[in-house]
C-alpha positions as MATLAB code, in Angstrom:
seq = 'MGNSGSAVKVCTDHQGGINWLSLSPDGQRLLTGSEDGTARLWSTADSQCHGHFQGHESYITFCHLENEAAFTCSADHTIRKWDVMTGQCLAIYRGHTSIVNRILVAKDYLFSGSYDRTARCWSVDKEKQIQEFRGHRNCVLTLAHYSSRDVLEEEEEEEEEEEEKVSRDLLVTGSTDCTVKVWWVSSGRCYQTLLGHTGAVLCLILDAPNRELFSGSTDYTIRTWNIVTGEQLKVFKEHQGSVICLELVNRHLYSGSADRTVKCWLVDTGERIQTYKAHKHSVSTLKYHAGILFTGSGDACARAFNSKSGVLQKIFRGHKFIINCIQIHNELLYTASHDGTLRIWDIRGICKRNKRRLKKERSAQGRSFQKGSLSRLFNNKVGCMVQQENGE';
ca = [
      80.362   17.500  104.475;
      77.173   18.881  102.940;
      77.278   17.657   99.348;
      74.947   19.436   96.941;
      71.720   17.799   95.747;
      69.702   18.352   92.591;
      65.904   18.300   92.426;
      64.184   15.265   90.925;
      61.371   17.556   89.737;
      60.782   21.293   89.392;
      57.155   22.479   89.171;
      56.886   25.911   87.539;
      53.104   26.291   87.105;
      52.686   29.284   89.443;
      53.219   32.790   88.039;
      54.266   34.272   91.371;
      56.092   33.354   94.568;
      54.747   30.472   96.671;
      53.967   31.659  100.194;
      52.866   28.386  101.775;
      52.814   24.636  101.244;
      50.399   22.276  103.041;
      50.326   18.462  103.108;
      47.014   16.600  103.475;
      46.629   14.362  106.559;
      46.603   11.233  104.370;
      49.756   12.384  102.580;
      48.224   12.033   99.123;
      48.172   15.709   98.140;
      50.000   19.004   98.552;
      48.533   22.495   98.314;
      50.500   25.598   97.323;
      49.294   29.192   97.812;
      50.879   31.871   95.667;
      51.459   35.557   95.050;
      49.655   35.010   91.723;
      46.365   34.788   93.669;
      45.831   31.086   92.948;
      46.341   27.816   94.781;
      47.394   24.575   93.156;
      46.841   20.979   94.197;
      49.590   18.411   93.620;
      49.604   14.630   93.855;
      52.430   13.142   95.929;
      52.109    9.955   93.842;
      53.065   11.487   90.464;
      54.087   15.072   91.430;
      51.603   16.436   88.892;
      49.274   19.412   89.335;
      45.711   18.087   89.633;
      43.876   21.247   90.661;
      43.961   24.993   90.052;
      41.924   27.129   92.458;
      41.152   30.603   91.099;
      38.966   33.319   92.578;
      40.943   35.414   95.060;
      41.384   39.048   94.057;
      44.869   39.367   95.582;
      47.792   37.195   96.668;
      47.343   34.146   98.898;
      49.164   34.466  102.217;
      48.563   30.994  103.661;
      46.794   27.725  102.858;
      45.611   24.605  104.652;
      44.740   21.209  103.163;
      42.379   18.604  104.557;
      41.729   15.291  102.775;
      38.595   16.520  101.005;
      38.721   20.307  101.277;
      41.303   23.046  100.811;
      41.368   26.445  102.532;
      43.138   29.617  101.416;
      43.386   33.110  102.890;
      44.351   36.244  101.051;
      45.286   39.900  101.024;
      41.797   40.417   99.522;
      40.509   40.117  103.167;
      38.725   36.783  102.518;
      39.125   33.074  103.192;
      37.939   30.483  100.675;
      37.072   26.811  100.938;
      37.579   24.580   97.877;
      36.467   21.109   96.839;
      39.618   19.046   96.337;
      38.084   16.811   93.666;
      36.333   19.417   91.500;
      38.277   22.608   92.264;
      34.955   24.359   92.940;
      34.863   27.175   95.506;
      32.509   25.920   98.227;
      32.496   28.950  100.533;
      33.791   32.503  100.905;
      34.249   33.780  104.452;
      33.908   37.579  104.549;
      34.280   39.900  107.535;
      37.934   40.799  107.961;
      38.791   44.359  106.940;
      42.446   43.795  106.084;
      44.923   41.093  104.949;
      44.237   37.658  106.439;
      47.615   36.310  107.589;
      46.882   32.865  108.924;
      44.153   30.240  109.138;
      43.755   27.166  111.315;
      41.178   24.369  110.944;
      40.199   22.464  114.089;
      37.112   20.266  114.482;
      34.246   22.138  112.829;
      35.932   25.480  113.370;
      37.930   27.657  111.016;
      40.069   30.286  112.767;
      41.715   33.276  111.109;
      44.079   36.079  112.108;
      44.395   39.402  110.315;
      46.111   42.760  110.006;
      42.783   44.228  111.149;
      43.922   43.324  114.717;
      41.289   40.630  115.151;
      41.067   36.875  115.063;
      37.790   35.265  114.028;
      36.081   31.902  114.276;
      33.896   30.558  111.468;
      31.657   27.561  111.008;
      33.446   25.463  108.391;
      30.217   24.246  106.811;
      27.868   27.214  107.163;
      30.091   30.015  105.804;
      29.180   31.931  108.938;
      31.222   33.887  111.497;
      30.710   32.451  114.966;
      33.002   34.647  117.039;
      35.276   37.662  116.868;
      38.292   38.021  119.168;
      39.054   41.689  119.631;
      41.704   43.092  121.994;
      45.082   43.051  120.262;
      46.546   46.487  119.510;
      48.205   45.347  116.303;
      47.985   42.593  113.688;
      47.481   38.923  114.576;
      50.251   36.849  112.994;
      49.979   33.329  114.388;
      47.381   30.973  115.862;
      47.082   27.817  117.978;
      44.073   25.889  119.292;
      43.417   23.468  122.147;
      40.650   22.174  124.406;
      40.699   22.677  128.153;
      40.031   18.927  128.390;
      43.583   18.459  127.089;
      45.161   20.422  129.923;
      42.853   20.554  132.966;
      42.414   17.944  135.687;
      38.837   16.972  136.649;
      38.792   19.150  139.774;
      40.064   22.113  137.738;
      37.353   21.579  135.124;
      34.760   21.856  137.890;
      36.014   25.373  138.646;
      35.394   26.630  135.088;
      32.650   29.158  134.649;
      29.332   27.738  133.452;
      29.445   29.584  130.102;
      32.828   28.025  129.341;
      31.643   24.483  130.082;
      29.447   24.636  127.000;
      32.529   24.696  124.783;
      35.960   24.088  126.235;
      37.833   25.178  123.095;
      40.470   27.886  123.398;
      42.255   29.925  120.749;
      45.787   31.276  121.192;
      46.875   34.330  119.200;
      50.295   35.932  118.786;
      50.528   39.552  117.679;
      52.931   42.288  116.633;
      51.753   44.123  119.785;
      54.245   41.863  121.675;
      51.545   39.837  123.445;
      50.070   36.366  123.305;
      46.384   36.081  124.181;
      44.268   33.037  125.051;
      40.532   33.220  124.278;
      37.455   31.173  125.096;
      35.996   30.281  121.711;
      32.421   30.057  123.000;
      32.253   33.594  124.410;
      35.099   35.429  122.677;
      36.298   36.431  126.135;
      40.043   36.797  126.713;
      41.041   34.131  129.240;
      44.546   35.494  129.756;
      47.174   37.778  128.222;
      50.758   36.552  128.310;
      53.123   39.482  128.865;
      56.907   39.402  128.568;
      57.954   39.739  124.948;
      59.281   43.125  123.860;
      58.921   42.425  120.123;
      56.381   41.013  117.686;
      55.350   37.385  118.292;
      56.106   35.538  115.036;
      55.514   31.879  115.904;
      53.749   29.640  118.410;
      54.068   25.951  119.309;
      51.594   24.332  121.701;
      52.293   21.256  123.825;
      48.885   20.740  125.425;
      49.640   17.449  127.260;
      52.448   19.217  129.127;
      50.431   22.448  129.525;
      53.127   24.424  127.714;
      53.144   27.079  125.024;
      56.290   28.279  123.234;
      56.460   31.674  121.531;
      59.190   33.113  119.312;
      59.668   36.844  118.805;
      61.540   39.657  117.099;
      62.996   40.384  120.562;
      65.394   37.445  119.841;
      63.863   35.251  122.557;
      61.693   32.172  122.906;
      59.467   32.063  125.944;
      57.719   29.109  127.578;
      54.373   29.606  129.287;
      52.111   27.501  131.459;
      48.973   27.532  129.324;
      46.687   27.081  132.360;
      48.101   29.688  134.751;
      49.720   32.038  132.221;
      52.980   31.892  134.175;
      56.169   32.488  132.195;
      58.337   29.423  132.828;
      61.572   30.018  130.903;
      63.230   32.479  128.530;
      65.623   31.133  125.877;
      67.999   34.008  125.113;
      70.933   32.925  122.930;
      69.674   33.954  119.474;
      71.078   37.176  117.988;
      68.117   37.816  115.659;
      64.354   37.410  115.390;
      63.004   33.915  116.063;
      61.084   33.037  112.908;
      60.057   29.371  113.242;
      59.763   26.653  115.887;
      59.515   22.849  115.900;
      58.972   20.653  118.985;
      60.043   16.983  118.884;
      60.476   14.654  121.877;
      60.963   17.510  124.370;
      63.569   19.064  122.084;
      62.736   22.543  120.794;
      64.248   23.670  117.475;
      64.270   27.410  116.699;
      65.132   29.066  113.384;
      66.301   32.655  113.425;
      67.268   35.708  111.411;
      70.740   35.253  112.957;
      71.278   32.491  110.323;
      71.218   29.633  112.825;
      68.920   26.987  114.221;
      69.305   26.091  117.874;
      68.141   22.987  119.722;
      67.038   23.330  123.343;
      66.125   20.829  126.032;
      62.656   21.956  127.044;
      62.837   20.576  130.572;
      66.063   22.372  131.536;
      66.241   25.270  129.060;
      69.742   24.166  128.057;
      70.877   24.861  124.487;
      72.483   21.621  123.303;
      73.163   22.273  119.614;
      73.561   25.086  117.072;
      73.146   24.405  113.355;
      75.172   26.828  111.244;
      76.080   27.194  107.508;
      73.072   29.309  106.496;
      73.983   32.500  104.669;
      70.686   34.244  105.446;
      67.713   33.966  107.840;
      66.279   30.520  108.572;
      62.709   30.823  107.326;
      61.354   27.308  107.882;
      62.388   24.002  109.445;
      61.173   20.423  109.748;
      62.453   17.461  111.771;
      62.320   14.019  110.136;
      63.860   10.725  111.275;
      66.786   12.228  113.147;
      67.467   14.813  110.445;
      66.761   18.538  110.696;
      65.764   20.093  107.372;
      65.894   23.873  107.003;
      64.917   26.435  104.391;
      66.648   29.781  104.214;
      66.628   33.238  102.714;
      69.811   32.205  100.884;
      67.574   30.064   98.579;
      69.026   26.769   99.852;
      67.525   23.933  101.857;
      69.822   21.966  104.134;
      69.860   18.673  106.012;
      71.676   18.404  109.349;
      72.306   15.462  111.625;
      70.035   16.617  114.438;
      72.232   15.138  117.160;
      75.726   16.140  116.029;
      74.788   19.289  114.115;
      76.848   18.136  111.120;
      75.639   19.438  107.745;
      74.796   16.403  105.597;
      73.426   17.909  102.408;
      72.678   21.209  100.667;
      69.771   21.428   98.220;
      70.544   24.126   95.644;
      68.385   25.351   92.768;
      65.921   27.909   94.080;
      66.473   31.562   93.185;
      64.845   33.222   96.204;
      63.862   32.520   99.819;
      62.379   29.113  100.661;
      59.136   29.855  102.488;
      57.967   26.369  103.419;
      59.036   22.717  103.376;
      57.188   19.408  103.678;
      58.386   15.798  103.796;
      56.530   12.699  102.616;
      57.694    9.227  101.573;
      61.350   10.283  101.819;
      60.809   13.140   99.402;
      61.521   16.728  100.419;
      59.227   19.421   98.988;
      60.438   23.027   99.021;
      58.302   26.034   98.054;
      59.986   29.322   97.226;
      59.327   32.953   96.479;
      60.786   32.192   93.038;
      57.414   30.567   92.207;
      58.670   26.991   91.996;
      57.904   23.853   93.945;
      60.952   21.597   93.952;
      61.002   17.923   94.902;
      64.161   16.262   96.236;
      64.995   12.611   96.895;
      66.217   12.225  100.482;
      66.321    8.407  100.609;
      70.124    8.399  100.666;
      70.567   10.570  103.754;
      67.589    8.876  105.468;
      69.201    5.445  104.935;
      72.581    6.646  106.174;
      70.957    8.148  109.229;
      69.008    4.951  109.956;
      72.220    2.925  109.759;
      73.935    5.375  112.099;
      71.032    5.212  114.586;
      71.092    1.407  114.413;
      74.810    1.374  115.201;
      74.316    3.788  118.096;
      71.491    1.670  119.556;
      73.602   -1.468  119.150;
      76.551    0.201  120.895;
      74.259    1.427  123.669;
      72.888   -2.099  124.020;
      76.389   -3.597  124.353;
      77.313   -0.895  126.839;
      74.153   -1.647  128.847;
      74.900   -5.379  128.815;
      78.456   -4.773  130.037;
      77.132   -2.455  132.728;
      74.503   -5.001  133.740;
      77.077   -7.822  133.949;
      79.364   -5.579  135.943;
      76.545   -4.700  138.342;
      75.558   -8.357  138.601;
      79.177   -9.335  139.363;
      79.525   -6.570  141.940;
      76.231   -7.562  143.581;
      77.421  -11.184  143.830;
      80.741  -10.083  145.328;
      78.862   -7.877  147.777;
      76.656  -10.809  148.845;
      79.722  -13.041  149.296;
      81.437  -10.412  151.465;
      78.301  -10.041  153.565;
      78.080  -13.819  154.059;
      81.759  -14.049  155.055;
      81.258  -11.245  157.570;
      78.184  -13.017  158.887;
      75.897  -10.119  158.022;
];
């Protein structure tokens, strides 16, 4: 159980811890943001560094990569946009008065959350602040975005105020003031405040088609909200530490915690169906891929679990400090750590084993279904014969 793996490549270019790792939509590049104040661009084809973005005056807290542009935010209170091909800084977004914690790019908007207690919306192309969202009593840690078109029925859309019909975009913010707020992007007006948490909100996951928002907190709980009405739907209470990260896959919610576990919950019932143990420190990041749950921890190890059984399949050792972020592409696992390294691991072996296992399970289910179908068919025939004999 859980054999140790060694990295196929270790990238040591950064001079400080890596705080975030972003994969481009086309999967061709990775972006790392570091404590050394720089970001680096990596090719997933050859695992080489092909770009070095310099200009921030303090450490980079978070980064986001599009196919043609990269975005970084920093403790220097600014956000920067970079040309992926040339490494040139295309824009500097100024306005925040403290550390910028998080950024989110959606459509032509760039959203940011900061220790200055505000979130802001910027025009991606014009280097211009469009809106400021002010109302939180403490720092904004996490962001989500959706359009009311994604969640409202036609008759509900008719009831929206005229000013909101101009732009139906909404921003969701989670804060250390224990609240989640939903804002109209067009007006900056707070649409609703979601009350219930008694600790800082550390992570958000949005499921717009099902009108649901999930929030994880230092109060040890995950809460589910109806994003339209603001109603609190469920509280998931089994963790014994802060909920640090969330992942939603096929109506299964995975939560990583400071209690050294990940738990899997059925969203529709609130039932906890699996607990993934073996971590020796907080679970800082997680990613689901092809039936496998990958985790990164404060114990400097990444792990792979069978998502269904909870069995530990592999441990990836080599990092010296906490793993802050993981990405997966082409059956390679990328782990970024506070030790300043980006490590690349081959996960083809466990992916193949898992595929074979899934194939066997589907085959067994198919045989079981066929037997059940034949049995039902036989019983139906017997039932018809009995009815005929009884003259029914």
